[in-house]
N, C-alpha and C positions, 0 to 999 in steps of 0.2 A: 526547540529545534533539535532535530536528530543530528548527532555528531557524525562527521565523515567516517570516523572509525567504526561506528555502529552500522552505518549504511553499507560499509564494505562487507560486513559479516551477515547482515540480515538477508534472508531469502524467503521467497513465497512458500508458505507451508503447503500449498497445493502442488507445486511443481518440483520442489527440492529433491525428491527421490528419482525423478525421471529426466529432469532438465536442469539447467542452471538456476532458474528462478530468480534472476537478478532483478532487483528493485531500483527504480529511479524515483527521486524526490520531485514532487510537483507542488509548487507554490508553498513550500515548507509545511504543508498540511496533509499531504497524501503520499503514499508509497504505491507505485504502480509497477506490476510485474510485466516485464518485457516479453515473457513467454505466453502467458494466458490472459493478460489484460485485466486481471483482478486488481481492484483498488482498495487499499487499506488506509483508513483514516488515522490521523495522528491527533489524539485528544489529550489535552493538558500535557503536551510534550511526550506522550506515551503512544507508540504505534499499537494499534489494535490489530494484531496479527492472527485473527481467527478466520478460517476458511469461509464460514457462514457470513462473516462481515464483508469479506472480499466478494462473495457471490452477489450480495445486494447491489453492488456498484459495477459489476462486470459489463453491463450493457449501457452504462452511462458514459457519454463522451467525456474525454479528458477536460475539455473546456467548459463542460456543464457541471462539473463537480462543485458542490457548495464549499465556499471558503468563509469562515471556518467550517469544518465538518460538523454535522449535528451531534450533539451530546446525547448519550443514551438516556 
């Protein structure tokens, strides 16, 4: 699980330069950007904060995200 301290400092790598890029934790397995709706999986307790990974899930509805996220 992502610690609250880490969640406070993590930002969406796509948005961080132009917007706040604040991330919210979803079902303890996804980080979702409140600005661009990119979704970053948490695999083995490690957030996969790659823009390409977030792009894969941007059009997936929050409730349709697989739990747990697929492993690479």
